[in-house]
C-alpha positions, 0 to 999 in steps of 0.5 A, a space after each residue: 270196543 276200542 277200550 278192549 282193543 287198547 287193553 288187549 294191545 297193552 297186555 300183548 306188549 307187556 307179555 312181549 316185555 316179560 318174554 324178553 326179560 325171561 329170555 335174558 334171565 335164562 341166558 344169564 343163568 345158562 352162562 353162569 352155570 357154564 362158568 361155574 362148571 368150567 371153573 370147577 372142572 380141573 383142566 389138563 394143564 392144572 392137574 390130574 383127572 384121577 379118581 378120588 383117593 388115587 395117586 395123581 402123579 408119579 415122577 412128575 407125570 400126571 396119571 389121568 383116569 382111565 390110567 391109575 396106580 393101585 387097586 380100584 384106580 384104573 380101568 383094566 389094561 390101564 394100570 400104571 406101576 410107580 416106584 415113587 420116581 418113575 411110572 411104568 406100564 404095569 407088567 412091562 418095562 416100558 417107562 411112561 413119559 406122558 399120559 394125555 386125555 386131550 389129545 388122547 395118547 400115551 408116550 413111552 420109552 420103547 426099546 429097539 435095536 439093530 445090527 447092520 451087516 456088510 455083503 460078506 455077513 460081517 457086522 459093521 454097526 450095532 445100536 441099542 436104545 430107547 425110542 421116545 
């Protein structure tokens, strides 16, 4: 009976050792997969997230998806027009300064103007320009 208990104890210890080795292997494989995925995914600073075959930049501005230039390169409402040096929101005259996925947003030049009047209704100042 003592031999059986010793054999069972030894089997239990080996099982625990194998379990620890298996846990370490799974952890190592998971870490390796994480490194591979992280290194194969383009970073926002390193490049663009545009669709394959689509123009990735315009005038030094990265054009990440869902924005895009050309057919089948953007989601509806996110089209960018590029005249080779300056990106614009398609269908508008708004120049695109920056498109970002993280944090998400778009910076555009937006025209504004104002006129100041004195108490008698005469114009005393005017300004027209672009807000960035």
